[in-house]
C-alpha positions in Angstrom: 18.5 5.5 -20.2 17.0 4.1 -17.0 14.0 6.1 -15.6 12.8 4.7 -12.3 9.9 5.5 -9.9 8.4 4.2 -6.7 4.7 3.3 -6.7 2.8 2.5 -3.6 1.1 -0.9 -3.9 -2.4 0.4 -3.2 -2.3 2.1 -6.7 -1.6 -1.3 -8.4 -4.5 -2.8 -6.3 -6.9 0.1 -7.1 -6.0 0.7 -10.8 -4.4 -2.6 -11.9 -0.8 -3.4 -12.6 -1.1 -3.0 -16.4 -3.0 0.3 -16.0 -0.4 1.9 -13.7 2.6 0.6 -15.8 1.0 1.8 -19.1 0.4 5.2 -17.6 3.9 5.6 -16.3 5.5 4.5 -19.5 3.3 6.8 -21.6 3.5 9.9 -19.4 7.0 9.7 -18.1 8.9 7.1 -20.1 9.5 5.1 -16.9 11.5 1.9 -17.5 11.9 0.7 -13.9 9.4 0.4 -11.0 9.7 -0.5 -7.4 7.1 -0.9 -4.7 6.7 -1.8 -1.0 5.8 -5.2 0.4 2.3 -4.6 1.8 -1.3 -4.7 0.7 -4.0 -2.1 1.5 -7.7 -2.2 1.7 -10.5 0.3 2.4 -11.7 0.3 6.0 -13.9 2.3 8.3 -12.8 5.0 10.8 -12.8 2.5 13.7 -10.4 0.1 12.1 -8.4 2.1 9.6 -6.2 5.2 9.2 -6.8 8.2 7.0 -5.3 8.4 3.6 -3.8 10.8 2.9 -2.4 11.0 6.4 -3.1 14.0 8.6 0.6 15.0 8.8 0.7 16.8 12.1 -2.7 18.3 11.6 -2.0 20.0 8.3 -3.5 17.2 6.2 -7.1 17.4 7.6 -8.2 19.2 4.5 -5.7 17.6 2.1 -7.0 15.2 -0.5 -5.2 12.6 -2.7 -4.0 13.8 -6.1 -5.1 10.5 -7.6 -8.1 8.5 -6.4 -7.8 5.2 -4.5 -10.8 2.9 -5.1 -12.6 5.9 -6.6 -12.1 8.2 -3.6 -9.8 11.2 -2.9 -10.0 10.6 0.8 -10.6 7.3 2.6 -9.9 5.2 5.7 -7.6 2.1 5.0 -5.8 -0.8 6.6 -2.6 -2.4 5.6 -0.9 -5.8 6.1 2.4 -7.4 5.1 2.2 -9.0 1.7 4.3 -11.9 2.8 4.9 -14.2 5.7 8.2 -12.9 7.3 10.8 -15.2 8.8 10.8 -13.8 12.3 13.9 -15.8 13.2 15.8 -13.4 10.9 15.0 -10.6 13.4 16.1 -12.4 16.6 18.2 -10.1 18.7 17.2 -6.9 16.9 15.5 -4.0 18.6 12.9 -4.0 15.8 11.3 -7.0 14.3 9.3 -7.8 11.2 5.5 -7.7 11.6 3.9 -11.1 12.1 1.5 -12.2 9.3 -2.1 -10.9 9.8 -5.3 -11.9 8.1 -5.9 -10.3 4.7 -7.4 -6.8 5.5 -9.9 -7.2 2.7 -11.2 -10.7 3.3 -12.9 -12.3 6.2 -10.7 -15.4 6.4 -7.9 -16.4 8.7 -5.5 -16.9 5.8 -2.1 -15.2 6.3 -1.7 -12.2 4.1 0.4 -13.3 1.1 -0.6 -10.7 -1.5 -3.7 -9.4 -3.2 
């Protein structure tokens, strides 16, 4: 039987791929995993957003159920984990995000993954 789950990429970054997969397999018998194409890094209040999100004001006191980088509340930044082909979005009302620098490194290298 196929048992699938979605895991946000920040948990792979924070806990390690093998750690997350071992835990999912052991606790829930998960046999399939999907994720999203972005990377996340801790940030400060001036450059990041709150995790968990405020959610229309109700989340100001809410904390994460599982820690990220050892914290149950943090400020973070995200960036695409790949260089999108912006030509594929030509003529659309929305477009892919252009590549940015890695949010957790001080280089100008386009973000291509952790």
